[in-house]
Structures are given as structure tokens and as C-alpha cells.
C-alpha positions in Angstrom: 106.5 -130.2 6.0 105.1 -130.6 9.5 105.6 -127.0 10.6 102.6 -124.7 10.5 101.8 -121.0 11.1 103.4 -117.8 10.2 107.0 -118.7 10.6 106.7 -122.0 8.7 105.1 -120.4 5.7 107.5 -117.5 5.6 110.6 -119.8 6.1 109.5 -121.9 3.2 109.5 -118.9 0.8 112.1 -116.4 2.1 113.9 -119.0 3.5 116.1 -119.0 6.4 117.8 -121.0 3.7 121.5 -121.6 3.6 121.9 -120.9 7.3 119.8 -117.8 7.3 121.9 -115.8 4.8 119.1 -113.3 4.2 119.1 -112.2 7.8 122.8 -111.8 7.8 122.5 -109.5 4.8 119.9 -107.4 6.6 122.1 -107.0 9.7 124.7 -105.3 7.5 122.1 -103.4 5.5 121.7 -99.8 6.6 118.1 -98.8 6.0 117.5 -95.5 4.4 114.8 -93.0 5.1 113.1 -94.1 1.9 113.0 -97.7 3.2 111.7 -96.7 6.6 109.0 -94.5 5.1 107.7 -97.1 2.7 107.6 -99.8 5.5 105.3 -97.6 7.6 102.5 -98.4 5.2 103.1 -102.2 5.3 101.5 -104.7 7.5 102.0 -108.3 8.5 100.1 -110.9 6.5 98.2 -113.6 8.3 99.7 -116.8 6.9 98.0 -119.2 9.1 95.6 -120.4 6.4 98.3 -120.4 3.7 100.5 -122.7 5.9 97.9 -125.4 5.9 98.1 -125.9 2.1 99.9 -129.2 1.6 101.2 -128.6 -1.9 104.5 -126.7 -1.6 104.3 -125.0 -5.0 100.7 -123.8 -4.4 101.7 -122.6 -0.9 104.5 -120.5 -2.3 102.3 -119.0 -4.9 99.6 -118.1 -2.3 102.3 -116.7 0.0 103.5 -114.4 -2.8 100.0 -113.2 -3.6 99.3 -112.5 0.0 102.5 -110.7 0.7 102.4 -108.6 -2.5 98.7 -107.7 -2.6 97.7 -107.8 1.1 101.0 -106.7 2.7 100.2 -103.0 2.3 97.6 -100.8 3.9 96.8 -99.4 0.5 95.5 -102.8 -0.8 91.9 -101.3 -0.9 93.0 -99.3 -4.0 94.1 -102.3 -6.0 90.7 -102.8 -7.6 91.2 -99.5 -9.4 93.8 -101.3 -11.6 91.5 -103.8 -13.3 88.7 -101.2 -13.3 91.0 -98.9 -15.3 91.8 -101.7 -17.8 88.1 -102.5 -18.1 87.2 -98.9 -18.6 89.7 -98.6 -21.4 88.4 -101.6 -23.3 84.7 -100.9 -22.9 85.3 -97.1 -23.6 83.6 -96.2 -20.4 84.8 -92.6 -20.5 88.3 -91.1 -20.8 88.0 -88.9 -17.8 87.0 -91.9 -15.7 89.9 -93.8 -17.2 92.2 -91.0 -16.1 90.9 -91.0 -12.6 91.0 -94.8 -12.2 94.5 -94.9 -13.6 95.7 -92.3 -11.1 94.1 -94.3 -8.2 95.7 -97.5 -9.4 99.1 -96.0 -9.5 99.1 -95.2 -5.8 99.4 -98.8 -4.5 101.6 -99.8 -7.4 104.2 -97.2 -6.6 104.3 -98.4 -3.0 104.7 -102.0 -4.1 107.5 -101.2 -6.5 109.3 -99.7 -3.5 108.6 -102.8 -1.5 109.9 -105.2 -4.1 113.1 -103.2 -4.6 113.7 -103.4 -0.9 113.1 -107.2 -1.0 115.8 -107.4 -3.7 118.1 -105.4 -1.6 118.0 -108.0 1.1 119.8 -110.4 -1.2 122.1 -108.0 -3.1 123.5 -106.0 -0.2 123.3 -102.3 0.8 125.2 -100.9 -2.2 123.1 -102.5 -4.9 120.0 -102.0 -2.9 120.8 -98.3 -2.6 121.3 -98.1 -6.3 117.9 -99.7 -6.8 116.3 -97.2 -4.6 118.1 -94.4 -6.4 116.8 -95.5 -9.7 113.4 -97.0 -8.8 112.4 -94.6 -6.0 110.5 -92.4 -8.5 109.8 -95.0 -11.1 106.2 -93.8 -11.6 107.2 -90.3 -12.4 109.9 -91.5 -14.8 107.6 -93.9 -16.7 104.9 -91.2 -17.0 107.6 -88.8 -18.3 108.8 -91.3 -20.9 105.3 -91.9 -22.2 104.6 -88.2 -22.4 107.9 -87.8 -24.3 106.8 -90.5 -26.7 103.6 -88.7 -27.4 105.3 -85.4 -27.8 103.9 -83.7 -24.7 107.0 -81.9 -23.6 105.1 -79.5 -21.4 103.4 -82.3 -19.5 106.9 -83.8 -18.8 108.3 -80.5 -17.5 105.3 -79.6 -15.4 104.9 -83.1 -13.8 108.6 -83.2 -12.9 108.8 -79.7 -11.6 105.6 -80.4 -9.7 107.1 -83.5 -8.1 110.0 -81.4 -6.8 107.7 -78.7 -5.5 105.4 -81.4 -3.9 108.3 -82.9 -2.0 109.8 -79.7 -0.9 106.7 -77.8 0.1 103.7 -80.1 0.5 105.4 -83.2 2.0 107.9 -81.4 4.1 105.5 -78.6 5.1 102.7 -80.9 6.1 105.1 -83.2 7.9 106.6 -80.4 10.0 103.3 -78.8 10.6 101.4 -81.9 11.8 104.5 -83.3 13.5 104.8 -80.0 15.4 101.2 -80.0 16.5 101.5 -83.6 17.7 104.8 -82.9 19.6 104.1 -79.5 21.1 105.8 -80.5 24.4 108.8 -82.1 22.8 111.9 -80.5 21.3 112.1 -81.4 17.6 115.6 -81.8 16.3 117.2 -83.2 13.2 120.6 -83.6 11.7 121.4 -80.9 9.1 124.2 -82.8 7.3 121.8 -84.6 5.0 119.6 -81.6 4.3 122.7 -79.5 3.5 123.8 -81.9 0.8 120.4 -82.2 -0.7 119.7 -78.4 -0.8 123.1 -77.9 -2.4 122.3 -80.3 -5.2 118.9 -78.8 -5.7 120.5 -75.3 -6.1 122.8 -76.8 -8.7 119.9 -78.1 -10.6 118.1 -74.8 -10.4 121.3 -73.0 -11.5 121.3 -75.1 -14.7 117.6 -74.3 -15.4 118.4 -70.6 -14.9 121.3 -70.7 -17.4 119.1 -72.2 -20.1 116.3 -69.8 -19.4 118.7 -66.8 -19.5 120.5 -67.7 -22.6 117.3 -68.3 -24.5 115.8 -65.0 -23.4 119.1 -63.2 -24.1 119.3 -64.5 -27.7 115.7 -63.9 -28.4 116.2 -60.3 -27.3 119.4 -59.8 -29.3 118.2 -61.5 -32.5 115.1 -60.9 -34.6 114.6 -64.6 -35.2 114.6 -67.1 -32.4 117.0 -70.0 -32.6 116.5 -72.9 -30.2 119.8 -74.6 -31.1 122.0 -72.9 -28.5 119.5 -73.4 -25.7 119.0 -77.1 -26.7 122.7 -77.7 -26.8 123.3 -76.0 -23.4 120.4 -78.1 -22.0 122.0 -81.4 -23.1 125.4 -80.3 -21.7 123.8 -79.3 -18.4 121.9 -82.6 -18.3 125.2 -84.5 -18.5 126.6 -82.3 -15.8 123.6 -83.0 -13.5 123.8 -86.7 -14.1 127.5 -86.6 -13.1 126.6 -84.7 -10.0 124.0 -87.3 -9.2 126.5 -90.1 -9.7 128.9 -88.3 -7.2 125.9 -87.9 -4.8 125.3 -91.7 -5.0 129.0 -92.4 -4.3 128.8 -90.0 -1.4 125.6 -91.5 -0.1 126.4 -95.2 -0.5 130.2 -95.2 0.2 132.1 -92.4 1.7 129.4 -90.8 4.0 126.7 -93.5 4.3 126.2 -92.6 8.0 124.6 -89.4 7.0 121.7 -91.1 5.2 121.1 -94.3 7.2 117.8 -94.1 9.2 118.0 -94.6 12.9 115.9 -97.6 14.1 116.5 -97.5 17.8 113.0 -96.4 18.8 110.7 -98.7 16.9 107.1 -98.7 18.2 106.4 -102.0 19.9 102.7 -101.3 20.2 102.2 -101.3 16.5 101.8 -105.0 15.9 100.6 -104.6 12.3 103.9 -103.2 11.0 106.4 -105.6 9.5 109.6 -105.8 11.4 111.7 -106.0 8.1 114.3 -108.4 9.8 114.4 -110.6 6.7 113.1 -110.9 3.2 109.5 -112.3 2.9 109.8 -113.5 -0.7 112.6 -115.1 -2.7 114.9 -113.2 -5.1 113.4 -114.8 -8.3 109.9 -114.1 -7.0 110.8 -110.4 -6.2 112.4 -109.9 -9.7 109.3 -111.4 -11.5 106.9 -109.4 -9.4 108.9 -106.2 -10.0 108.9 -106.8 -13.7 105.1 -107.4 -13.7 104.4 -104.3 -11.5 106.5 -102.2 -13.7 104.6 -103.3 -16.8 101.3 -102.5 -15.1 102.6 -99.1 -14.1 103.6 -98.5 -17.7 100.1 -99.4 -18.9 98.4 -97.1 -16.4 100.9 -94.4 -17.2 100.0 -94.6 -20.9 96.3 -94.3 -19.9 97.1 -91.2 -17.8 99.1 -89.5 -20.5 96.6 -90.3 -23.3 93.6 -89.0 -21.4 95.0 -86.0 -19.5 93.5 -83.5 -22.0 90.1 -85.2 -21.9 90.1 -85.0 -18.1 91.1 -81.3 -18.3 88.3 -80.5 -20.6 85.7 -82.5 -18.8 86.6 -81.2 -15.3 87.4 -77.7 -16.4 90.9 -77.9 -14.8 93.9 -76.6 -16.7 96.3 -79.3 -18.0 99.2 -77.4 -16.3 97.4 -77.8 -12.9 96.8 -81.5 -13.4 100.5 -82.0 -14.5 101.9 -79.8 -11.8 99.7 -80.7 -8.8 97.7 -83.9 -9.3 100.2 -86.2 -11.0 103.0 -85.6 -8.5 100.7 -86.1 -5.5 99.5 -89.4 -6.8 103.0 -90.6 -7.9 104.4 -90.1 -4.4 101.3 -90.6 -2.2 102.8 -93.6 -0.4 106.0 -91.9 0.5 104.2 -88.8 1.4 102.0 -90.7 3.9 105.1 -92.4 5.4 106.9 -89.1 5.9 104.0 -87.6 7.8 103.7 -90.8 9.9 107.3 -90.5 11.0 106.9 -86.8 11.7 104.2 -87.7 14.2 106.7 -90.0 15.9 109.2 -87.1 16.1 111.6 -88.8 13.7 112.3 -85.9 11.4 115.5 -87.3 10.0 113.4 -89.9 8.2 110.9 -87.3 7.1 113.7 -85.1 5.7 115.3 -88.1 4.0 112.1 -88.9 2.2 111.1 -85.4 1.1 114.5 -84.0 0.2 115.8 -87.3 -1.1 112.9 -87.6 -3.6 113.2 -84.0 -4.6 116.9 -84.4 -5.3 116.4 -87.6 -7.2 113.8 -86.0 -9.5 115.9 -82.8 -10.0 119.3 -84.4 -10.6 118.4 -87.7 -12.1 114.9 -87.9 -13.6 114.9 -84.4 -15.2 118.3 -84.7 -17.0 117.6 -88.3 -17.9 114.4 -87.3 -19.6 116.3 -84.6 -21.6 118.9 -87.2 -22.7 116.2 -89.8 -23.6 114.3 -87.1 -25.6 117.6 -86.4 -27.4 117.9 -90.1 -28.3 114.2 -90.1 -29.4 114.7 -87.1 -31.6 112.5 -84.9 -29.4 113.6 -81.3 -28.7 113.3 -81.1 -24.9 115.4 -78.5 -23.2 115.8 -77.5 -19.5 113.9 -74.2 -20.0 111.0 -74.6 -17.5 109.5 -71.2 -18.5 109.7 -68.2 -16.2 106.8 -69.1 -13.8 107.9 -72.7 -13.2 111.6 -71.7 -12.8 110.7 -68.9 -10.4 108.5 -71.3 -8.3 111.3 -73.9 -8.2 113.9 -71.4 -7.0 111.7 -69.9 -4.4 110.7 -73.3 -3.1 114.3 -74.3 -2.7 115.1 -71.0 -0.8 112.1 -71.5 1.5 113.2 -75.0 2.2 116.8 -73.9 2.9 115.6 -71.2 5.3 113.2 -73.6 7.0 116.0 -76.1 7.8 118.8 -73.7 8.6 119.0 -74.3 12.4 118.3 -78.0 12.8 115.1 -77.5 14.8 111.4 -77.6 13.9 108.0 -76.5 15.1 104.6 -76.3 13.5 105.1 -72.7 12.2 108.1 -73.9 10.1 105.8 -76.4 8.4 102.9 -74.0 7.9 104.9 -71.5 5.8 106.0 -74.1 3.0 102.6 -75.6 3.1 100.9 -72.3 2.4 103.5 -71.6 -0.3 102.4 -74.8 -2.0 98.8 -73.8 -1.8 99.7 -70.4 -3.4 101.5 -72.1 -6.2 98.6 -74.5 -6.8 96.2 -71.5 -7.0 98.5 -69.8 -9.4 98.6 -72.7 -11.9 94.8 -73.3 -11.5 94.1 -69.8 -12.8 97.1 -69.6 -15.3 96.4 -70.5 -18.9 99.5 -70.4 -21.0 98.7 -69.9 -24.7 102.1 -71.4 -25.7 101.7 -74.4 -23.6 98.2 -74.9 -24.8 99.3 -74.8 -28.4 102.1 -77.3 -27.7 99.7 -79.6 -26.0 97.2 -79.5 -28.8 100.0 -80.1 -31.3 101.0 -83.1 -29.3 97.5 -84.5 -29.4 97.1 -83.9 -33.2 100.5 -85.5 -34.1 99.9 -88.5 -32.0 96.2 -89.2 -32.4 96.8 -91.4 -35.4 99.8 -93.2 -34.0 98.8 -93.7 -30.3 95.4 -95.1 -29.6 94.1 -96.2 -26.3 92.6 -99.6 -27.2 
């Protein structure tokens, strides 16, 4: 191995093996808005020192470590991961454990996105798109599963609804607002085809929530004793319908109308030398799979810490659990994507911004929410799609505000300011709102799991 420098070290790991097959895959791999947004937070690793290591195996290991941990601009947050684990074992304080776990989840969520994209280089656009469709919101899904396991149904509902609201109002609103400020002298246009599809699916999801909410209220009014069975059965039926709709959406996105969702790359910024070009994979497929498995395990550990300490953080900080679940958890879970969406709005690439915000909201609404209900069914937990009146009303109004904002295919900073202020109003509402029902359910979840689930 006489070659040295960046290209030599990278070619040893990612290869240019077998005649440069990985690059051929990339040339036929349409990059989605999700991919483009995530790559905006990545940076080239300086492999000049790694390339001087003579042992091939050691060089590959060091290359993997450098690409995975130093290949993101969020690497400064990685120390929060071992600090959270240490805080758990030395019983440093459960509110501190909650805060450190939240910080640690930010870079981990971005790295999971990076690793799924690396796998997509080898598997092709269809499988890669399916990976993004299932792993794009892996953090929210894992947190929801742990909350389900501990019986905290309201935390699951609030965190997932909060993630939808965060994408529709906070991410989209801040992106359009700051993008409009940065491009005052430019006409900001975007293609409505993708947004029309996403808003239609979001309305379908809201329609299912309204049906469950309505039938439960109607039966409670007509009968003296409340029976949750019809609402629960309807929720499970609607969950299956929503998953079928999401499967049709994936077929539409990955096969029949792929051109609607592929991000345009014709105006890449040449002056940003620190951004990875993404022309080829930087680690091998086995390495990417192993790292993805490891990262997922770490995300699961931190998610368990978050779910297990959310009440302690609420009591210590004087913040309602509903506010933490509705506002803080979604912001942390999608922080990397949120930052990428805003970055591309500054560059006047609104199609990518809309793909990130609307795509993530659709994935949560039509995949993660019904999947959580189905998993709860399997686990013997009674989770329905009744989000309660306040949450359902907020969701419907957020979808309507988004639809009106995007109706003409143009944007300016006022169109971003309105959804952004709507999100602040919703945040203030949940900060002052204390639901006795939710509080009792949360306390019940703590009591029933305190003996079975213990943070070591």
C-alpha cells in the first residue's frame, strides 16, 4: 500500500472496489430531501494521518471511527452520551440524566441517518428509500416503544403529535421565515406536487383521529357507563388503514412518481469545502451495518433513560410533562434534520426544505403513530388514536395553516412567521395546561412500572 492521503485511505475502506461499483450505484441513486438535509451537517474528515498507519486492519478501524464520530458538525455533543451513562450508574441526579440523554440523542439521530444513507449506496435507491422511510424517525419510534413498555401512553401520544407539529410549524415556519429574510431580493418558488401529496396524507391521518375522538365522545354522551372497546377497535382498524396508505405512499414515492421527491443537486455550493460531496460511500456495507446496529442500541439506552426520568425532570424543573413530551422531545429528536432544512432555505432551495419538514411529518403521522398503536395491541396495552380534544384541535389547525401557507407555490418571510408564531402559541398552551386525566395516567404508569423497570 504505497498510496497515501485522503483518496488512498478512503479507497481502501469504501473501496472503488470491483471497478468502482459503489460510484455506479450513486449515479443511479436519486437523493431525497432527507438525504440532502442530513448531508448539510456533515464534513470531510482529514484522513492524512490515518493513511500513514501501515497496518491495514488498524487503518480501516481508525477510518471508521473518524468518519462516524468526526464526520458530523455535531460531534461536540458526543461526550453527552458517555456522561449520560456515567450519570446513570453513579446516580448523579435523574434530571441531569434526562438532560444529558436528550443532548446525546441529537448527534446519534444524525448518525443513524448517515449510516442508512451509506447502506443505500450499496443496496440501490428503492431499498435505500425504504430504509429512510423506516429509520428517518427512528429516535421518535424508539422513545415511543419504551414509553409503551412502561405504560406511559400519554407520553407516546404527546411526543408523536408534538413531532408532527414541530415539523409542520416550527421547522417549516422558521425555514420559510429565515429563508425569506436571507433572500429578500430573490423570488422564492417551490414545486407544489410533493406538498400536495403530503398534506393530503396528513389530512387522512387527522380524519382518523377525529373519527376516534368523535365516536368515544358520542358513546360517552349516549351511555351512562363509558366503554372503551368500540373506540379501541376503531383505532386499530384506522391504524391498519393508515399503514396501508403509507405503503401506497412509499410505492408512489419510490416507483411511480419518484421525480416528485428527488432533490435537485444542480446548484451545489463549491465554496463550502467542508461539506462531503456524497459521490461514493465512505465506509463498507458490513461496517455500516455494524455501526447502525451499535448506534441503534445506544439510542435505545438513552431513550430508556429519557422515558424513565421524564417525571423527575418535570418535577425538578417545574415544567409539565405534557410540555416536555409535546415540545422538548420532538425538537431534540429531529434537531439535525431541522438544522439542515433551515440551511437549505438560506440557499433558496425550498423543495429540499419542504421535503424534510412535510416528509417527516407524514412519516410520523402515517407510519409511527399507527405502528405504535399496533405494537401496543401486541403488547396488550390499550392505546387508541384518541389524542384528546386539545391535541387533536392543534393538529388539525396546524395542517390547515400549512396547507394555506403552501397553496400558491411561492414563499416569503411572512409565510414563515405565521406558522412559527402558531407553534409558540401551542407551546405556551401546553406550558400552562395541566390535565388531571393525563397526570393520573402518568402517575399510574410510574407506580406500575417502578418495581419492574429500574434505571441501573
